[in-house]
KOLLUMLO-415478 format. One record per residue: residue number from 1; residue in three letters; x, y, z of N, C-alpha, C, O in turn. Coordinates in pm, whole numbers, plus 32768, in hexadecimal, padded with zeros to 4 digits. Layout:
// residues N
TIDO | NUM | ALA | X | Y | Z | X | Y | Z | X | Y | Z | X | Y | Z
...
***
This chain:
// residues 72
TIDO | 1 | MET | 8049 | 7F7E | 8005 | 800E | 7FF1 | 8003 | 8059 | 808D | 7FF6 | 80BD | 80A0 | 803B
TIDO | 2 | ALA | 8030 | 80EA | 7FAB | 807B | 814B | 7F91 | 807C | 81B1 | 801A | 8012 | 81B0 | 8059
TIDO | 3 | GLU | 80E6 | 8204 | 804C | 80E6 | 8243 | 80BF | 8059 | 82A5 | 80D2 | 801A | 82AB | 813C
TIDO | 4 | LYS | 8038 | 82ED | 8059 | 7FC8 | 833C | 805A | 7F3F | 82E4 | 809A | 7F06 | 82FC | 8105
TIDO | 5 | GLU | 7F1E | 827F | 803E | 7EB4 | 821C | 8073 | 7ECB | 81FA | 80FE | 7E69 | 8207 | 8147
TIDO | 6 | LYS | 7F41 | 81CD | 8137 | 7F57 | 81A2 | 81C4 | 7F21 | 8219 | 821A | 7ECA | 8204 | 826E
TIDO | 7 | LEU | 7F56 | 8298 | 8205 | 7F30 | 82FD | 8247 | 7EB7 | 8332 | 8253 | 7E88 | 8365 | 82B9
TIDO | 8 | MET | 7E7C | 8325 | 81DD | 7DE4 | 832E | 81E4 | 7D9E | 82B0 | 8214 | 7D25 | 82C5 | 821C
TIDO | 9 | ASP | 7DB8 | 8251 | 822D | 7D8E | 81EB | 8283 | 7D7C | 8221 | 82FF | 7D0D | 8233 | 8332
TIDO | 10 | ASP | 7DF9 | 823F | 833A | 7E1D | 8262 | 83C0 | 7DC5 | 82EA | 83ED | 7D92 | 82FF | 845C
TIDO | 11 | TYR | 7DC2 | 8337 | 8384 | 7D5F | 83B2 | 83B6 | 7CC0 | 8390 | 83C8 | 7C70 | 83C6 | 8414
TIDO | 12 | HIS | 7CAA | 8328 | 836C | 7C18 | 8303 | 8375 | 7C0C | 82BB | 83D6 | 7B98 | 82BD | 83FF
TIDO | 13 | ARG | 7C60 | 826C | 841C | 7C5E | 821A | 8489 | 7C53 | 826C | 850E | 7C0D | 8245 | 856C
TIDO | 14 | MET | 7C9C | 82E3 | 8512 | 7C94 | 8334 | 8575 | 7C09 | 8388 | 857B | 7BE6 | 83B4 | 85E8
TIDO | 15 | LEU | 7BCD | 8399 | 8524 | 7B4F | 83D7 | 8509 | 7B05 | 8387 | 8555 | 7ACC | 83AF | 85BB
TIDO | 16 | HIS | 7B00 | 82FC | 8523 | 7ABC | 8292 | 8577 | 7AC8 | 8285 | 8605 | 7A69 | 8280 | 8653
TIDO | 17 | GLU | 7B61 | 827E | 862A | 7B5D | 8299 | 86C1 | 7B3C | 8302 | 8705 | 7B2A | 82F9 | 877F
TIDO | 18 | LEU | 7B2F | 837C | 86C1 | 7AEC | 83EA | 870B | 7A5D | 83D5 | 871F | 7A25 | 83E9 | 878A
TIDO | 19 | ALA | 7A22 | 83AB | 86AF | 798E | 837D | 86B8 | 7977 | 8329 | 8730 | 7919 | 8347 | 877A
TIDO | 20 | VAL | 79BF | 82C6 | 874B | 7997 | 826A | 878A | 79DB | 8271 | 8834 | 79C1 | 8223 | 8891
TIDO | 21 | ALA | 7A2A | 82D8 | 8835 | 7A7C | 82DE | 88AD | 7A1C | 82E0 | 8934 | 79AD | 8314 | 893B
TIDO | 22 | ARG | 7A5B | 82A2 | 898F | 7A06 | 8272 | 8A11 | 7A2F | 82D6 | 8A83 | 79F7 | 82E0 | 8AEF
TIDO | 23 | ASN | 7AA1 | 8322 | 8A55 | 7AE5 | 8382 | 8AD8 | 7B31 | 83F0 | 8A8E | 7B5C | 83EE | 8A1A
TIDO | 24 | PRO | 7B39 | 844D | 8AE7 | 7B85 | 84D2 | 8A98 | 7C17 | 84A2 | 8A77 | 7C46 | 84CE | 8A0D
TIDO | 25 | LEU | 7C5C | 8459 | 8ABA | 7CE5 | 8439 | 8A84 | 7CD1 | 83DB | 8A04 | 7D37 | 83D4 | 89BF
TIDO | 26 | GLU | 7C83 | 83A6 | 89E2 | 7C8A | 8351 | 8983 | 7C46 | 83A6 | 88F1 | 7C49 | 8377 | 8880
TIDO | 27 | ALA | 7C0A | 842A | 8917 | 7BD7 | 8490 | 88BF | 7C64 | 84CB | 887B | 7C85 | 84C9 | 8805
TIDO | 28 | GLU | 7CB5 | 8508 | 88FC | 7D1A | 8540 | 88F0 | 7D81 | 8507 | 88A2 | 7DBA | 8544 | 8848
TIDO | 29 | THR | 7D9E | 8481 | 88C9 | 7DE8 | 842E | 887B | 7DD6 | 8434 | 87D7 | 7E28 | 8462 | 8787
TIDO | 30 | ALA | 7D63 | 83FF | 87BE | 7D39 | 8407 | 8745 | 7D4A | 8484 | 86FA | 7D7E | 847F | 868A
TIDO | 31 | ARG | 7D26 | 84EF | 872A | 7D4B | 8581 | 8704 | 7DB6 | 858A | 86D8 | 7DC3 | 8598 | 865F
TIDO | 32 | ASN | 7E13 | 8586 | 871F | 7EAD | 8589 | 8728 | 7EE8 | 8538 | 86B2 | 7F42 | 8563 | 866A
TIDO | 33 | ILE | 7EB7 | 84D3 | 86A6 | 7EED | 846A | 8626 | 7EB6 | 8498 | 85D0 | 7F10 | 84BD | 8584
TIDO | 34 | ALA | 7E42 | 84B7 | 859A | 7E06 | 84FA | 853C | 7E69 | 856C | 84F3 | 7E9C | 856F | 8483
TIDO | 35 | GLU | 7E6B | 85C2 | 855F | 7EA4 | 8639 | 8543 | 7F29 | 861E | 8519 | 7F50 | 8658 | 84B4
TIDO | 36 | ASN | 7F81 | 85C5 | 855D | 8005 | 859A | 8511 | 8017 | 8564 | 8498 | 8079 | 857A | 8451
TIDO | 37 | VAL | 7F9E | 8505 | 8474 | 7F83 | 84C0 | 83E5 | 7F79 | 8536 | 838E | 7FC4 | 8537 | 832C
TIDO | 38 | ILE | 7F2B | 8598 | 83A0 | 7F15 | 861F | 8351 | 7F8D | 8658 | 833F | 7FAC | 8671 | 82CB
TIDO | 39 | THR | 7FD2 | 8672 | 838E | 802E | 86BF | 8382 | 809C | 8647 | 830F | 80E0 | 8679 | 82B6
TIDO | 40 | MET | 809C | 85D5 | 8321 | 80F3 | 8581 | 82C0 | 80AB | 8589 | 8238 | 80E6 | 8578 | 81CD
TIDO | 41 | LEU | 8036 | 85A2 | 8242 | 7FF3 | 85A5 | 81AF | 801D | 8610 | 8191 | 8052 | 8601 | 8123
TIDO | 42 | SER | 8028 | 8687 | 81B5 | 8033 | 8716 | 8194 | 8072 | 873E | 811F | 805D | 87A8 | 80E4
TIDO | 43 | VAL | 80CF | 86D8 | 80FB | 812A | 86E7 | 806D | 80F8 | 868D | 7FFB | 812D | 8687 | 7F8C
TIDO | 44 | LYS | 8083 | 8641 | 8027 | 804D | 85E1 | 7FAF | 7FBC | 863E | 7F97 | 7F88 | 861D | 7F2C
TIDO | 45 | LEU | 7F81 | 8690 | 7FCE | 7EFC | 8694 | 7FB0 | 7EFC | 873B | 7F96 | 7F66 | 8774 | 7FAE
TIDO | 46 | SER | 7E99 | 8781 | 7F6C | 7E83 | 880F | 7F57 | 7E70 | 8835 | 7FE7 | 7E5A | 87EA | 8046
TIDO | 47 | GLU | 7E7D | 88D1 | 7FE6 | 7E51 | 8918 | 8062 | 7DD1 | 88F6 | 8093 | 7DB8 | 88CB | 8104
TIDO | 48 | ARG | 7D6E | 8912 | 8020 | 7CE3 | 88F7 | 804C | 7CCC | 8865 | 8073 | 7C74 | 884C | 80C6
TIDO | 49 | GLU | 7D06 | 8816 | 8049 | 7CFB | 8779 | 807E | 7D13 | 8785 | 812D | 7CBC | 877C | 8182
TIDO | 50 | ILE | 7D8A | 8798 | 813D | 7DC2 | 87B5 | 81B3 | 7D70 | 8815 | 820F | 7D60 | 87ED | 8282
TIDO | 51 | SER | 7D45 | 8873 | 81F6 | 7D03 | 88CB | 8231 | 7C6D | 888D | 8264 | 7C41 | 88A4 | 82D5
TIDO | 52 | GLU | 7C2B | 883F | 8206 | 7BBA | 87DB | 8215 | 7BC0 | 8786 | 8275 | 7B6D | 877C | 82CF
TIDO | 53 | MET | 7C2B | 873F | 8266 | 7C4D | 86BE | 82D6 | 7C63 | 871B | 8354 | 7C27 | 86F2 | 83B8
TIDO | 54 | LYS | 7CA0 | 877D | 8365 | 7CB9 | 87C2 | 83FA | 7C1F | 87E5 | 8424 | 7C02 | 87C7 | 8498
TIDO | 55 | GLN | 7BCA | 8816 | 83E2 | 7B45 | 8838 | 83F6 | 7B0A | 87B4 | 841A | 7AC9 | 87B3 | 8482
TIDO | 56 | THR | 7B14 | 8757 | 83E3 | 7AD9 | 86EE | 8400 | 7B02 | 86AE | 8489 | 7AB3 | 8692 | 84E3
TIDO | 57 | VAL | 7B86 | 869B | 848B | 7BA9 | 8668 | 853B | 7B8B | 86D0 | 8588 | 7B86 | 86A8 | 85FD
TIDO | 58 | SER | 7B70 | 8756 | 857D | 7B5D | 87AC | 85E1 | 7AB8 | 8794 | 8601 | 7A81 | 87A0 | 866E
TIDO | 59 | CYS | 7A84 | 8775 | 8593 | 79D0 | 875E | 85AE | 79CF | 86D5 | 85FF | 7988 | 86D7 | 8664
TIDO | 60 | PHE | 7A0A | 866C | 85E5 | 7A12 | 85EE | 860F | 7A10 | 8603 | 86A5 | 79B4 | 85F2 | 86F5
TIDO | 61 | TYR | 7A9F | 8632 | 86B9 | 7AB8 | 8647 | 874B | 7A68 | 8698 | 87B9 | 7A57 | 867E | 8830
TIDO | 62 | TRP | 7A37 | 870D | 8767 | 79CC | 874D | 87B2 | 7955 | 870B | 87D3 | 7913 | 8722 | 8838
TIDO | 63 | LYS | 792E | 8698 | 875B | 78BC | 864C | 8767 | 78BD | 85EC | 87DB | 7856 | 85D3 | 881B
TIDO | 64 | ALA | 7948 | 85AE | 87FA | 7966 | 855C | 885D | 796E | 85AB | 88D8 | 7945 | 8578 | 8940
TIDO | 65 | GLU | 7999 | 8615 | 88D7 | 79B7 | 864F | 896B | 7912 | 867D | 89A9 | 78F4 | 868B | 8A1F
TIDO | 66 | LYS | 78D0 | 8689 | 8951 | 782B | 86B3 | 8981 | 7802 | 863D | 898C | 77C2 | 8633 | 89F4
TIDO | 67 | ARG | 7809 | 85C6 | 8946 | 77C8 | 8551 | 8967 | 780D | 851A | 89EB | 77C3 | 84DE | 8A39
TIDO | 68 | LEU | 787A | 8524 | 8A06 | 78C4 | 84F9 | 8A96 | 78AC | 8537 | 8AE3 | 78B5 | 84FE | 8B50
TIDO | 69 | SER | 7884 | 85B9 | 8AE9 | 7863 | 8624 | 8B6A | 77E0 | 861B | 8B77 | 77B4 | 863A | 8BE5
TIDO | 70 | GLU | 7787 | 85F5 | 8B17 | 76FB | 85C9 | 8B30 | 76E5 | 8537 | 8B6A | 7679 | 8515 | 8B9A
TIDO | 71 | GLY | 7757 | 84E1 | 8B63 | 7725 | 844E | 8B88 | 7701 | 83F9 | 8B39 | 76FB | 8382 | 8B56
TIDO | 72 | ILE | 76E1 | 842A | 8AC3 | 76BA | 83C3 | 8A62 | 770F | 833B | 8A45 | 76E7 | 82EA | 89F2
***
């Protein structure tokens, strides 16, 4: 598998981890890994794609925080 595809798989896996995080530490870890993957992808994708990916991670993290704070 090419490096770009592996990084994209890692990115999607971290989005999933954010969506199913059971505690704030899991959410924070998934967000940090996703941000690192995005940094590695920044030379392989357009600025627009990178920006959209960062916004997506931010949204998933916000939703995870909200869900965890509400005890859902």
